N, C-alpha and C positions, 0 to 999 in steps of 0.2 A: 166374340170380339166385335164391338160396335165401331164401325169406320164412318166418320163424318166427312172426311176429305180423302177421296180415292187417290188423287194425285199425290198428296203428301204420303199416304200409305205406300204407294209404289216406289217413291224416292227412298223412303226409310227401308223398305225391303231390299232394294238394290244395295244399299250400304251394308245391311246385315249379311246378305249372301256373298258380298265381295270378301267378307271376313271368314264366314263359317261354311260357305258352300251353297250350292243351289237348293239343297233340301232344308236349309235353315228356316226356322220359324220363331216368331216372338213368343216368349213365355206369357202366361196369363197376366195381363195388366201392363206389360212393358209398352206396347204401342199406345195404349190409352194415355199413359203418362207422357210419352213423346208428343202426342197430339195436343195434350193440355199445355205443355211448355210452348209449343209452336204457335198456339193461339194467345200467347202472352199472358197466361194465367200464372198465379202463384201456385206452386205444386208441392205437395208433401208426399214422399214415397216412404212407406213403412213396410218393408218386405224382409223376409228371412235372409240370413247370410247365404251367399252363393246364388241369389235370385238373379243378379245382373243389374244392380242399380247404376253402376258406372257406365254400362252400355247405353242407358237412357241419355245421360248427358254427353257421351261421346257422339252418338248419332245426332242429337240436337245440335251439337257444335258443328258437325259437318253440314247439316241443313242450313243453319244460320249463316255460316261463313259463305255458303254458295249464294246466299242472298245479300252478300257484302255487309253483313252486320258486324259488330265489333268483336273484340277478343273475349273468349270465355275465361272467367276467373273461377277456379275451383278451390275453395278453402278446405284444406285437408290437414288432419291433425298430426300425422306421424310420418317421419322420413321413410320408414320401411314401406308404408302404404304408398307414398309418392313414387317410389321406384317401380312398384307394381303398375301403377297408373300410367307412368311414362311409357313403359314397355307396351302396355295394351293400346295406348293412344297411337304409338308409332305403327303398330300393325294395321290400324285403320287409316293410315296416311294422314294423321293429324299432326301438324307441327306443334310440338309441345315442349315446355320448359318448366323447371321447378325454381321457385323463389323461396329460399329458406336460409337458415343460419350458416349453411355450408358454402353459400355463394360468395366468392372472394370479392368480386366487384359488382355490387348490386346496382350502382348507378349506370354502368354500361349496359347491363341486362335490361334495366328499366327503360332505357332509351330505345333498345331493340323492340321491347314490348309495345312502347308508344308508337313505333313505326310499323307495328303489326306484322313483324316477321314471324310471329307465332300465332297459331289459332287458339291455343289453350294454355293457360298458366296455372300451375299448381302452387298454392301459397299457404304457408302455415299462418294461423291467426296472429302469432307473435310477430312474424315478419310483416304481415299486412298492416299492423298498427304501429310499426316502427317508423322513425322519423324519415328515413330515406324514401320508403315506399309512399308514405302520406304526401311527401313533397312532390312526387311524380304523378300521383293519381289523376290530377286535373288534366294531364296531357294524354291520358289513356282512355280510349273509347271502349268501354265495357259493353258487350252485346248480350251477355248471358252470365248470371251470377249463380253459383252453385255452393251450397253449404253441405259438405259431406259429414257424416256422423252428427247430424243436426240435433240429436238429443243433448249435445253439449251446450247449446245456446239456451236451453231451458234450465231454470233454477232447480227444477225437479228432475232433471236428468242425472244419470249416475256419475258423470265425470265432470265435476264442477271446475271449469277452467275460465278464468276471468277474461282472457283475450277472446275466447269463444263467445262469452256472454256479451262482449262489446258488439258482436255482429248484429244483434237485435237493433242496435241504434242505427246501423247502416241501411237496413231494409227499407224504412220509409223514405230514405233519400233517393232511391232509384225511381225513375219515371216508369209509368205503367207499360211503356213500350219495351222495357228490359225484363225478360222473364227471369223469375227466381225459382230455383229448385232446391228443396231441402230433402236430404235422404238419410235414412237410418234403418237399422235392423232391430233396434231395441228401444221402443217407446211404448209404455203402457198408456192406458186411456188418459191419465192425467197429463202426461207429457204431450200426447197428440193434441189435446185441447189447447195446451199452452202454445205449442208450435203453430197451430192454426191461427190463433190470435196474433202471434207475432208476424205471421205472413199476411196479415190484413183482415183476417176473419172470414174470408170467402175462398180459401184455397181449395184446389182440387186435391183430394186425399186418395192415394192408392194404398190400400192396406190388405195384406194377404195373410194366410196361415203361416205360423212360425215354426212348426214342427219340422225337423230335419230327419227324414227316414233312415239316413245312412249312419246315424250316430247310435252306438251301442254303449249305454251309460252304466257305470258301476260306481259305488261308493264304499270305501273301506275305512274303518276307524283305526288309526294307528297313532298312539300318543307320542312315541319317541322319534327323534330325528334319525337315530341309527336304524330303527325298524323300517322307516320309509326308504332310506337309502338302500337297505338290503332288499326290500320288496322290488324296487325299481330294477336293481341290478339282476336279481333272480329272473325276472320276467323278460329282460333283454337276453340274458344268457340262455334261457330255455326256449327262446324263439317264439314267444307268445305275442310280442309287439311287432307287427309287420310294417314294412316300409320305413319311412322317416317321419319324425313327429316333433311335437313341442312339449316341453315340460315347463309349466308355469310356477314361479316362485314369487313370494311377496316382497323380498328384499334383494338388493344387489349381492350381498355376501352369500346368501343361499344359492344364487345363480352360479357364482364363482366356485364355491366349494363343491356343489353337486356335480357340475360339469367336470371339475378336476377329479373327483372320485370316480366318475364313469370312465374317463380317459385312462386313469390309473389301472382300471380293471378291464380294459379291452373294448370299451364301448365308445365310439367316437362321438364327441359332444363339444359344443362351444357355448359360452355364456353370452347373453345379449341383454343390455340394460342401458339406462341413461348414462352417458359418459360425457365428461367435459372436454371441449376443445376438438380441433380437427383430427388429432391423432386418435382420440376415443371414437369418433364417428367412423374413422377408417377401419378400426378394429371391428366395429359393429357391421360395417358393410361387408367386410371379409367373411365374418361369421354367417351373415345372411346369404351371401353368394354361395358358400359351401352348402348351406342348407337347401337353397333353391335348386342346386344342381345335384342334390342327394349324395354329396361327398361326406356328409356326417349323418349319424343315426338320429341325433337329437340336438335341437337348439334349446338351451335352458334360459328362459326369458322372464322378465317382469312384464307389467302391463304395457311397456314400451312396444312390444310386439303384440298388438291386439287388434284394434279396430280396423277392419277392411283389408288386412293383409291377405293376399290371395296366392295360395299354392294348391293346385288342384288335387295333388296326391298325398296330402298329409294323412298318414295312416293311423295316428293316435295323438291324443292330447291328454297329458297327465297333469293333474294339479298336485304339486308337492304340499301345498297348503290350501285351505279353504279360501276362496275369493270373498270379497267384502259384501257382495250382493248378487242376486240372481241375474241382473242385467249384465254385470261384468262377466259372470260365468257363461252366460249365453253367448256373449260376444266372443269369448275365448274358445269355447268348444266349437264355435262356428268356423274356426280355421280348418277343421278336420272334415274329411269325407265329402269334398265338393264334387270331384269328378271320379270318385270310386264308390263302389256299392256299400262298403262297410269300413267304418273307422271306430276304433276303441277309445272311449272317453272315460277316464278313471280319476276319481276324486279321492285323495288321501286326506284325512282330516283328524284333528285332535284338539285337546284343550288349549294348547299353546296358540292355535290359530286365532282364537277369540281375543287373546291379549294383543296380538298384532293388529287385528281389525279395530279394536277399541282405541288403540293408540292413534291410528289414522283418522278415526272419527273425531276423537277429542282434539286433534290438532288441525282440523280442516279449516277453521276460521280464526282470525285474530280475536283476542279477548277485548272486552271494553277497555281494560286498563292499558293494554298494548296500543290500541288505536288512539286512545286519549293522550297517552304520554308522547307518542311520536308526533301527533298533531300539535300538541303544545310546544314541542321543541322546534318544529318547523315554523310555527307562528312567531315564537320568540326570536328565532335566528334571522327571519326574513329571507331565508334561502340557505340550504345546507346540503352537503353531500352525504351519501349513505355511510361512508366510512366514519365521517365525523359524528353521525347519529349513533352508530355502533359504539364509538369511543365513549359517548356520554350516557348511554343507556345499557342496563344490564339485561340484554335480550339476545337470544341466539340469532345468528346471521340469517338462518332460514326463516325464522319467525319475523325478523325485521323485513326481509324481502317480501314475505306474504302480506304483512301489514301495509307496507308502502303500495303494493299492487292493489289491495282493496281500497285504500284511500284514493288512489288515482281512478280506479274503476267507478267509485261512487261520486266522483267529481269534486272531492274536497281538496285534492292535491294535484298539481301538475308538475311534470318533469321537463326541465329545459337544460340540455347538455347533461352534466353530471349532478346537477343540483335539483332539489325538490322545493317547490314553493306552494304556499297556501292559495287557494282560489277564493273567490268572494262567497262561495257557498258555505253556509254555516254547518259545522260538523255535528252530525247526529248519529249515534251508534244504533244500527238497525237490529237490535237484539231480538225482537219478535220474529223477524224473518230468518235470522241465522238459527235461532232455536228451533223453528219449525223444520228447517232443512235438516238440522242435526237429529231431531227426533225421527224424521223420515228415514235417515241413514240407519238409525238404530232399529227401526222396524224392518228395513231391508236386510240388515245383518241377522235378525231373528228369523226372517223368511229363509235366508240361506241356510241357517242351521236346521230349520225345519225340513229342508230338502234332504239333508243328510240323515234324518230320522224317519222319513216317511216309509211306509211299506207299500205305497202305491206306485204307479208308473212314474219314473223320473221325468221322462219327456213331457208327459201330460202335466205334471206338477209345474215344470218350468214354463210351459206355454200358458198355463192358467195364471201364473204370477205376472205374466206380461199382458194379461187381459185378453188372451186368445182362448176363447172357450169352445173353439171348434175341434180342439185336439182330442184324440182318443188314445187308449193304451197302445203303446208302440209294439208290444209283443216281443221285444228283444232286449230290453234293458235287464239289469240283474234282478229287479223285482218282478218283472213279467215272465222271465224264464224259470222253468222248474229246476234247471241245473246250470250253474255258472261255469264257463270254461276257464275263468281265472279263480284264484283263491287268495284269501288274506293271509294264509299260512306262509311262513318264511323259514327256509331250511337253516340250520345252525351255521353252515359254512358261509352263507351270505351275511348272517347277523355278525359273525366274527370279523369278516372283511370290513363291514361298515363300522363296527366298534373300533377296530384298529385304526381305520382312517381318521375318524372323528377325534379319537384320543391322541392321534399323532399330528393334528393340525396345529400349526404355530402361526401366530399373526405377527407381522412386523410392526414395531413401534418406530414410525418414520420420524427422523429428527427434524425439528423445526429449525429454520435457517434465518427467519426474519422476525424482528420484534413487531408487534402490531402497532398501528396508529392508536395513540391514546390522547386524552384531552390535554396532556402535559407534554408529550413528546411526539416527534415525527417517526414514521415507520423507518426502520433501518436494519441492516444486516447484523445478525448475532455473531459476536467475535469468537466465542467458544461454543462449538456445536457438538452435541452428543454423537456417538456412533449409532448406527441402526440398532434398535433394541429388539427384544423378543417378548412376546406375550403368549402365555400358555393356552388361553381359551377365550371364547366369547362368554361374557358373564351370563349365567343362568342356562346356557346351552347344556344339552345332555352330555354327560361325561364330566370332564374337569370343571367346566363352567358351572355345572350344577353343584359340585362339591364346594367351590369357592363361595357361592351364594349361601349354601347351607352353613358352612363353618364361620363365615364372617359374622353372622348374627346368632350363633349358637350360644348356649349358656356357658360353655367352656371357654369361648373366645380364643380358640386355638385351631389353626389349620391342620388338617389330618396328615398322617405320615405318608399317605398315597400322594398328596400334593408335593411334599418334600422330596420324595423319591423321584417323581416324574420331573421335577425341576432340576434335580441333580443330573438326571439322564440327559436333559436338554442342554444344560450349561457346561458339562464336562468337556465336550469337544471344543467349545469356545475358550474355556479356561486353558486347555492344553495348547491350542493354536496360538493364542495371544499372550501366553505366559502371565495370566492374571493371578495375583496372589492375595487379593483383598476383596471384601464385599461389605457394603454398607446399605442402609435403608433410609427411606423417607420417614422422618420421625412424626409421631402423633402425640397430642396432649391428652387424648381421651382413651387411648387403648394401646397396649404394647403387643397386639397380635402380630403386627408386621415385623417388629424387632425380634419377637420370639421365633417366628418362622425363619427369619434371615439368619439368626444365630444357629438354629438347627441345620439349615441348609449349608452354612459355612463349614460346620463340623463334618457334614456328610461329604462335602466336596474337597475337604482337606485344605481349605484356605482360611485366612484370618478375617474375622468380623471386626470392623473398626467403626465406632460411632463418629461421624464427621459433621453432622448437621443438627441444628437446633430449630424448633418450631415455636413461633410466636402465637399468641392467642388472637388470631385473626378470624375472619368469617370462614365457614366451611367452603372449600373449593367447589363442592357440588352445588352451592347456591349461586355460583357465578354462571351466567348464561351465554356470554359471548367471549370471543378471544381476547379483546382488550381488557375486560374485567377479570378474566381468568388469569391472564398474565400479571396484571397489576396486583391481584390478591396473592398470587404465588410469591411475588417479589416482597410483599409485606410479611409473608408468613415464615420464610426460611432464611437462615444465615449459617455460616460455617462456625463450628465450635472454635473459639479462640485458641491459638497455639497448636492446632491440629497438624500433624505431619502427614502430608499428602502422599499416598501411594502413586506410582506412575500410571497404573491402570486399575480401575475398580468397577465392580458390578454394582449398580444402584437398583435396589429392590423396592417395589411398592405392591400392594395387593391389587388395586384397581387402577387402570389407566383410562382416561376419557379424552380430555382436550389435549393432553400431552404437555400442558404448561408447567405442571408440578415437576415432571421429569426434566423439562427444558431448563427451568430456572435453577433447580438443584444441581444439575450437571454443569451449568454455567458457573455457579458459585464454586464448585469443586475445582474446575479447571482454572478459574480466575485465581484460585489460591495455590495452584501449582500442580494439580493432577494433569496428566497428559491425555488420557482417554477414559471416557465414561461410557459404560455399556448398560443401558436401562433393561430391567427385567420386571415383568408384571404377571400376576396370576390370571388376570382377566381383563378384557376390554368391555367397557360398558357404554361405548359410543352409541349415539342414537341411530335408529334404523334409517336406511336410505332405499328409495325405490328406483 
């Protein structure tokens, strides 16, 4: 360790030992990074997970505040990470607060920050660039600016977040007297060079080896969802997975179902993923608290529980599906084995993972057509709200949100209140740049797949992908060991439990209660609302979802008897409880597959099939991309057969449900014509994936 300022070193050591005891010492590179920050340099720290990057900015904050410098702002990506950082800061005696979407009164907190009642403020990038914070920033004396998970500000980083990318515009605005620290565990050489440039070109770079000796990595190829469920349960039941740990999934639904399956079979688990609103965040906080205190065996999470989350005794990390790239994988396995000698890291992978990853790559950027159409509409209107744009454009709401964010980030559009306005900057679609990043994402996905196929050391492969060529064979991953303590084999009893669970899964068809805003009508309450409906499966999933996908496009154009029998089993309790005597279906002009299925189901259930609806020759519903167009198209498509005698209660059948507007409009028409209650039923849900 090279010490240039002995007095500074002594002060930093006193802070360190006040927290960790008299024998505490800095890890290699920690003090040098602190010294670089304190001499007002731009500093980039690229060190492995668990190295102690947050300790660098906590100690610097203590030192700077003792010199009466301003407040430290730490830009942090995730609420779970913020909670860790708050607790760690409090142990050091740092007055710390968080500024994010969960704060009810941001103005009051911002006034306290301006009055320097806090030493350190943790802020999400989305909140930092929000109107309230931007209005108060001129009154806040920032003495130290930290960008945690700094790979996100690079276009070449793995987690492309527009609000993070905006941080690069702030860096030149800080005077040289304000130190700036950027930290990350996952930057290859290309990202490091980009970050150095963004920090001014002469940043001090602290970069160390990335291999984590405590991680014991294994990869098992398992194609079916049921087999993965069974493997995970078997290894919990047989005691091979020690302590508590994390199971990563790519989508929300996978988190919910896998956690439910484990709980149903005696393994305590909780799902954790992006949730809307305060209630959703409270559910996540509760799950995280139980995990932090080892009250549950596993937390089943999406990428929301990833970067920087710190729990020292995580004994295992299982990937239910293959992550999209090595960087994401390294981040996530880095949650394990921080303060323990051994943690098991297990990747389950199969063909379906590639489909999910391709979907996320393909939808990462708005298309030229999407950006052009939205830009033209904003220019034409002179200022327009998002709901009004959606009402006029056939674009999914998530795609519209993404398109608007990109237009704002690139400076073509500004938002004032709830309306979007064109700026003076001429719109140009940066196709070359987006294509370059997309191609890099595809290379990264191929690299991730190569990890699952290598016969070399997994740890070394990962480190080399991150341009750390100091790594050697770890000696204890599945490829390095002569004999694996785990096995890909799964006993029949666990396969049977998984198959029973997956085939027993029923999804709710939640009734819609409000008409969407359209170009012709105002948003309003739906007068006649369906009952909560039942969906048999997720389209294409192993089990019934796979059968629906197979039969829908088969040469016979007929759903199999197994689907009829399972539907009868599901619907009979409802029929008996509600006294339902009739069943009908959503009509089609191009195929009678749904009517054939419904007639057979009616006979099997002992109720009467009644044709009640007509279909006009309108555009296919699947061509409609957002709620306003889906609703409008459904209204054009369906009508009640004149003179139909309406039963008091009826089951309304369709093969596939997605937006729910077909079911909503058909149910409305039936009730408007005299039916009292409509119960939707569908064979499969084909809704888009959510992370």
